[in-house]
C-alpha positions as CSV (number, residue, x, y, z in Angstrom):
1,M,36.8,2.0,7.8
2,F,36.7,-0.6,10.7
3,W,36.6,0.5,14.3
4,G,37.1,-1.7,17.4
5,L,37.8,-1.7,21.1
6,I,38.6,-4.6,23.5
7,L,37.2,-4.0,27.1
8,E,39.1,-5.9,29.8
9,P,37.0,-6.7,32.9
10,N,36.4,-3.8,35.4
11,K,38.7,-1.4,33.5
12,R,37.6,2.1,32.5
13,Y,38.4,3.3,28.9
14,T,38.1,7.1,28.6
15,Q,38.6,9.0,25.4
16,T,37.7,12.3,23.6
17,V,36.5,11.3,20.2
18,E,38.9,12.5,17.5
19,K,37.0,11.1,14.6
20,S,33.3,10.3,14.6
21,F,32.5,6.6,14.7
22,H,29.6,4.2,14.9
23,V,29.3,1.2,17.3
24,S,27.5,-1.8,15.8
25,M,28.1,-4.8,18.0
26,A,29.1,-6.0,21.5
27,S,30.5,-9.5,21.7
28,L,31.6,-11.6,24.7
29,N,34.9,-13.5,24.4
30,L,33.7,-17.0,25.4
31,Q,37.2,-18.2,26.1
32,T,37.9,-15.7,28.9
33,S,34.5,-15.5,30.5
34,D,32.6,-17.5,33.1
35,D,28.8,-18.1,33.1
36,N,28.0,-14.9,35.1
37,V,26.4,-11.8,33.5
38,V,28.8,-9.2,32.1
39,Q,27.5,-5.6,31.9
40,V,28.7,-3.1,29.4
41,M,28.4,0.5,30.6
42,L,28.8,3.9,28.9
43,Y,29.7,7.1,30.8
44,Y,28.7,10.4,29.1
45,E,28.2,13.9,30.7
46,D,28.4,12.7,34.3
47,S,25.8,10.0,33.6
48,S,26.1,6.3,33.2
49,Y,24.1,4.1,30.7
50,L,23.7,0.3,30.5
51,L,24.4,-0.7,26.9
52,C,23.8,-4.5,27.3
53,N,24.0,-7.6,29.4
54,L,26.1,-10.5,28.1
55,K,26.1,-14.1,29.3
56,K,28.2,-17.0,28.0
57,S,25.4,-19.6,28.2
58,S,22.7,-17.6,26.5
59,T,23.4,-14.1,25.1
60,W,27.0,-13.5,24.0
61,Q,26.3,-11.0,21.2
62,V,24.1,-7.9,21.1
63,P,23.7,-5.5,18.1
64,L,24.2,-1.8,19.0
65,D,23.4,1.3,16.9
66,L,25.3,4.2,18.5
67,N,27.0,7.2,16.9
68,F,29.6,9.3,18.6
69,Q,30.5,12.7,17.2
70,E,34.0,14.3,17.1
71,G,34.9,16.2,20.3
72,T,32.6,14.1,22.6
73,T,34.2,12.8,25.8
74,I,33.0,9.2,26.7
75,A,34.1,6.2,28.7
76,F,33.4,2.5,28.4
77,I,33.6,-0.1,31.2
78,C,32.5,-3.7,31.6
79,H,31.6,-5.2,35.0
80,G,32.0,-9.0,35.4
81,H,34.4,-11.7,34.5
82,G,34.8,-11.6,30.7
83,Q,36.4,-9.7,27.9
84,V,34.1,-7.7,25.6
85,H,34.8,-6.7,22.0
86,L,33.0,-3.5,20.7
87,T,33.1,-3.3,16.9
88,G,31.9,-0.7,14.3
89,Y,33.2,1.7,11.7
90,L,34.5,5.2,11.3
91,I,32.1,7.8,9.9
92,P,33.5,9.7,6.8
93,E,33.9,13.4,7.4
94,D,31.7,14.3,4.4
95,L,28.8,12.1,5.6
96,D,26.0,13.9,7.6
97,L,25.2,12.0,10.7
98,D,21.5,12.6,10.4
99,E,21.5,11.1,6.9
100,L,23.4,8.1,8.2
101,E,20.7,7.5,10.8
102,E,18.0,7.6,8.1
103,E,19.8,5.4,5.6
104,E,20.8,2.7,8.1
105,D,17.6,2.9,10.2
106,D,19.8,4.0,13.1
107,E,17.3,4.1,15.9
108,E,17.7,2.8,19.5
109,S,17.1,-1.0,19.9
110,P,14.1,-2.0,22.0
111,Q,16.0,-4.6,24.1
112,L,14.9,-7.8,22.2
113,V,17.8,-9.7,23.6
114,D,16.9,-9.4,27.3
115,K,14.1,-7.7,29.2
116,Q,16.7,-6.4,31.7
117,S,19.1,-5.2,28.9
118,K,18.2,-1.5,28.7
119,R,20.4,1.0,27.0
120,K,20.0,4.7,26.2
121,A,21.5,6.1,22.9
122,I,23.4,9.4,23.0
123,D,21.7,11.0,20.1
124,S,17.9,11.7,20.2
125,L,15.7,9.4,18.2
126,K,14.4,10.7,14.9
127,N,10.6,10.6,14.3
128,E,9.8,8.9,11.1
129,K,6.7,9.4,8.9
130,N,4.0,6.8,9.3
131,V,3.9,4.5,6.3
132,K,0.4,3.5,5.4
133,R,0.1,0.6,3.1
134,P,-2.9,0.6,0.9
135,K,-5.3,-2.2,1.7
136,Q,-6.4,-4.2,-1.3
137,E,-9.9,-5.7,-1.2
138,I,-11.1,-8.4,-3.6
139,E,-14.7,-8.1,-4.4
140,P,-17.0,-10.6,-6.2
141,E,-17.9,-9.9,-9.8
142,S,-20.7,-7.4,-10.0
143,S,-23.8,-8.2,-12.0
144,D,-24.9,-4.5,-12.2
145,E,-23.9,-4.3,-15.9
146,D,-26.1,-7.3,-16.8
147,I,-29.0,-5.9,-14.8
148,E,-28.8,-2.5,-16.4
149,L,-28.7,-4.2,-19.9
150,D,-31.8,-6.2,-18.9
151,G,-33.5,-3.0,-17.9
152,M,-32.6,-1.4,-21.3
153,N,-34.1,-4.4,-23.1
154,E,-37.3,-4.1,-21.1
155,D,-37.5,-0.4,-21.9
156,N,-37.0,-1.0,-25.6
157,D,-39.7,-3.7,-25.6
158,S,-42.1,-1.5,-23.8
159,D,-41.4,1.4,-26.2
160,D,-42.1,-0.9,-29.2
161,S,-45.3,-2.0,-27.5
162,E,-46.4,1.6,-27.1
163,E,-45.6,2.4,-30.7
164,E,-47.7,-0.6,-31.9
165,E,-50.6,0.5,-29.6
166,E,-50.4,4.0,-31.0
167,S,-50.4,2.7,-34.6
168,L,-53.4,0.5,-33.9
169,L,-55.3,3.4,-32.3
170,N,-54.5,5.5,-35.3
171,E,-55.8,2.8,-37.6
172,D,-58.9,2.6,-35.4
173,S,-59.5,6.3,-35.6
174,E,-59.1,6.3,-39.4
175,E,-61.4,3.3,-39.9
176,G,-63.9,5.0,-37.6
177,V,-64.1,7.9,-39.9
178,E,-64.6,5.6,-42.8
179,G,-67.2,3.7,-40.8
180,E,-69.4,6.7,-40.6
181,E,-70.1,6.2,-44.3
182,D,-70.7,2.4,-43.9
183,D,-73.4,0.6,-42.0
184,E,-73.1,0.4,-38.2
185,E,-72.9,-3.4,-38.3
186,D,-69.8,-3.4,-40.5
187,E,-68.3,-0.8,-38.3
188,E,-68.8,-2.9,-35.1
189,E,-67.6,-6.1,-36.8
190,E,-64.3,-4.4,-37.9
191,K,-63.7,-3.0,-34.5
192,K,-64.1,-6.5,-33.0
193,I,-61.7,-8.0,-35.4
194,K,-59.1,-5.3,-34.7
195,L,-59.5,-5.6,-31.0
196,Q,-58.9,-9.3,-31.3
197,Q,-55.8,-8.7,-33.3
198,K,-54.6,-6.2,-30.8
199,D,-55.2,-8.6,-27.9
200,K,-53.3,-11.3,-29.8
201,K,-50.3,-9.0,-30.4
202,N,-50.3,-7.9,-26.7
203,K,-50.3,-11.5,-25.6
204,Q,-47.4,-12.4,-27.9
205,Q,-45.5,-9.4,-26.7
206,K,-46.1,-10.3,-23.0
207,K,-44.8,-13.9,-23.7
208,K,-41.7,-12.5,-25.2
209,E,-41.1,-10.2,-22.2
210,D,-41.7,-13.0,-19.7
211,K,-39.3,-15.2,-21.6
212,K,-36.6,-12.6,-21.7
213,K,-37.0,-11.9,-18.0
214,L,-36.7,-15.6,-17.2
215,V,-33.5,-16.0,-19.3
216,N,-31.9,-12.8,-17.9
217,G,-32.8,-13.8,-14.4
218,K,-30.9,-17.1,-14.8
219,E,-27.9,-15.3,-16.2
220,V,-27.8,-12.8,-13.2
221,K,-28.2,-15.7,-10.7
222,Q,-25.3,-17.6,-12.3
223,K,-22.9,-14.7,-12.2
224,K,-23.8,-13.9,-8.6
225,S,-23.1,-17.5,-7.6
226,K,-19.8,-17.4,-9.5
227,G,-18.8,-14.2,-7.7
228,E,-19.8,-15.7,-4.3
229,H,-17.7,-18.8,-5.2
230,Q,-14.6,-16.6,-6.0
231,Q,-15.1,-14.6,-2.7
232,N,-15.3,-17.8,-0.7
233,E,-12.0,-19.0,-2.3
234,V,-10.3,-15.6,-1.4
235,N,-11.6,-15.9,2.2
236,I,-10.3,-19.4,2.5
237,Q,-6.8,-18.3,1.3
238,N,-6.8,-15.3,3.6
239,D,-7.8,-17.6,6.6
240,Q,-4.8,-19.8,5.8
241,K,-2.4,-16.9,5.6
242,K,-3.7,-15.2,8.7
243,R,-4.2,-16.9,12.1
244,I,-4.2,-16.2,15.8
245,V,-2.0,-18.3,18.0
246,E,-1.1,-18.5,21.7
247,G,-1.6,-15.4,23.8
248,G,-3.4,-13.5,21.0
249,V,-0.4,-13.3,18.8
250,Q,-1.5,-12.7,15.2
251,I,0.5,-14.3,12.3
252,E,0.3,-13.3,8.6
253,E,2.3,-15.3,6.1
254,I,3.8,-12.8,3.6
255,K,6.1,-15.3,2.0
256,V,6.5,-19.0,2.6
257,G,10.1,-20.1,2.6
258,N,11.5,-23.4,1.3
259,G,14.4,-24.0,3.7
260,P,14.7,-25.7,7.2
261,F,12.0,-25.1,9.9
262,A,12.6,-22.8,12.8
263,K,12.1,-25.1,15.9
264,S,12.2,-24.3,19.6
265,G,15.7,-24.7,21.0
266,K,17.4,-23.9,17.6
267,F,19.6,-20.9,17.0
268,V,18.0,-18.7,14.3
269,S,19.1,-15.5,12.5
270,V,16.5,-13.0,11.3
271,Y,16.1,-9.6,9.6
272,Y,13.3,-7.6,11.2
273,V,11.5,-4.2,11.3
274,G,9.6,-3.3,14.4
275,R,6.8,-0.7,14.4
276,L,4.2,0.6,16.9
277,K,0.5,0.1,16.0
278,N,0.4,3.7,14.6
279,G,3.1,2.8,12.1
280,K,6.1,4.5,13.8
281,K,9.3,2.4,13.4
282,F,11.2,1.9,16.6
283,D,13.8,-0.8,15.7
284,S,15.2,-2.8,12.8
285,T,18.0,-5.1,11.6
286,T,18.2,-5.6,7.9
287,Q,21.9,-6.0,7.0
288,G,24.7,-8.4,7.6
289,D,24.2,-11.8,9.3
290,G,21.0,-10.5,11.0
291,F,19.9,-10.8,14.6
292,K,20.8,-14.3,16.1
293,F,19.2,-15.9,19.2
294,R,18.0,-19.2,20.5
295,L,14.3,-19.7,19.8
296,G,12.0,-20.6,22.7
297,R,14.5,-19.8,25.5
298,E,13.1,-16.4,26.5
299,E,16.1,-14.6,25.1
300,V,13.6,-12.3,23.3
301,I,10.1,-11.2,24.0
302,K,7.5,-14.0,24.3
303,G,5.6,-12.9,21.2
304,W,8.8,-13.7,19.1
305,D,9.2,-17.1,20.6
306,I,5.6,-17.9,19.7
307,G,5.4,-16.1,16.3
308,I,8.6,-17.3,14.7
309,V,8.2,-21.0,15.4
310,G,7.3,-22.9,12.2
311,M,8.8,-20.5,9.7
312,K,11.0,-21.8,7.0
313,V,14.3,-20.2,5.9
314,G,13.6,-17.6,3.2
315,G,10.1,-17.0,4.6
316,K,8.6,-13.7,5.8
317,R,5.9,-13.1,8.4
318,R,4.0,-10.1,9.8
319,I,3.6,-10.7,13.6
320,I,1.3,-8.6,15.6
321,I,2.1,-8.9,19.3
322,P,-0.3,-7.7,22.1
323,P,1.2,-5.9,25.1
324,A,1.0,-9.0,27.4
325,M,3.3,-10.9,25.0
326,A,5.7,-7.9,24.5
327,Y,6.6,-5.3,27.2
328,G,3.3,-5.1,29.1
329,A,2.2,-2.0,31.0
330,K,5.7,-0.7,31.7
331,G,6.8,-0.7,28.0
332,S,10.4,0.0,27.1
333,P,11.0,3.7,27.5
334,P,11.6,6.0,25.7
335,V,10.9,4.2,22.4
336,I,8.0,1.9,23.4
337,P,5.2,3.3,25.6
338,G,3.3,1.2,28.1
339,N,0.6,-1.2,26.9
340,S,1.9,-1.0,23.3
341,T,0.8,-3.5,20.6
342,L,3.9,-4.2,18.4
343,V,4.0,-5.1,14.7
344,F,7.0,-6.9,13.3
345,E,7.9,-8.0,9.8
346,V,10.4,-10.8,10.3
347,E,12.4,-12.6,7.6
348,L,14.1,-15.9,8.6
349,R,17.6,-15.9,7.3
350,N,19.1,-19.0,8.8
351,V,18.6,-21.9,11.2
352,H,21.8,-23.1,13.0
C-alpha cells in the first residue's frame, strides 16, 4: 500500500509510527523551489541525520531505503526554499522486516548522488555473504594424449624387436648345436648369413621407427600450433572486452546493448549493484525506473562518469573503480571504508 508525505519548507513533521512503513524516494517539487540546495533531515532519539541534498538544476530526486518500525517516534524537516515529497509503501504486518531487507537489497545507499549527501539509516546494516564467482579459464588443446599414444607405439615396436632378436638367438643356438656335427666352415658360413639377415631386419625396423617418429612429431606440432591459435583468439576477445581507461578505471563488457549511446551531458537511468573488493555488497538499485542522473556533470562519483560513457541501452558492464576515482582516503562511513576499491555491475536502462 502506498505511503507518502509532503514536507513544506522549514516545517517539522513529528509522528509516532502507527504502522511500519518504508521510504523509497525523496523528490523536489520543481515548481515551488529555487536553485538553492534543499536539505532533508531526520530526527530520531535526540539525534539528527541528513537524508539527502536536493537541487533544482542538478539533483531533484534521490532514492532512499529506510524502514521505520511501529512505535518509533521520528520527525522530518526540510531546510531551504522548496517543497519535498517523500514516497514509499506500508509494510504488511505479517512480513518480517529482516526478510524485507534481504529480498529488496535494503541496505544504506553510498551517496552516489552527491559527495556531500550523507545519510544514516535507522536500522543496522546486514552483513551479506561474499559471493565468489567461479573463474573460467580456456586452455589450448592438449596434445598429451597424442604423445602418450606415440609412446605406446614406440614401446610396442621395441617389444616386437626384442621378440625377433630372442627368436633369432634361439635359432642361432639351435643351429650351433647342429653345427657341432657339421664342419666348422659350414657353421661359420651359416652364422654369417644369419647375422646379415639380423642386421637387415634391424635396419628395416629402425627405418620404420624413424618414420613413425617423424609422422607423429608433425601431428603433435600441428595440434600445438592449433591450440596456440585458439588461445590467441581468446586473448584477443578478452582484451576487447576488458580495458583500462582514465584514472585506472577498469571496464569489462558483460553484455553489449543495441540502443542509444550514453553520452556526457545526457540523462541516463541505470540498474546497479555495488560491492567492495572483498565481495561485500553495500548498495543496489534493481527495480522500477532505476537510478537517474546527468552523465559527466559530477552528480555521481568520478569513476561512474568515466566508466558509463559509451554504453548502449540494454548493455551491462562491470566497472572496477580505484579509491581516487571513488571516495578516496576518507571513504563513505559506515558502509565504505577509506581507500576502498569499488566494483559495480551497471545495466543501462535508458538515455533521456
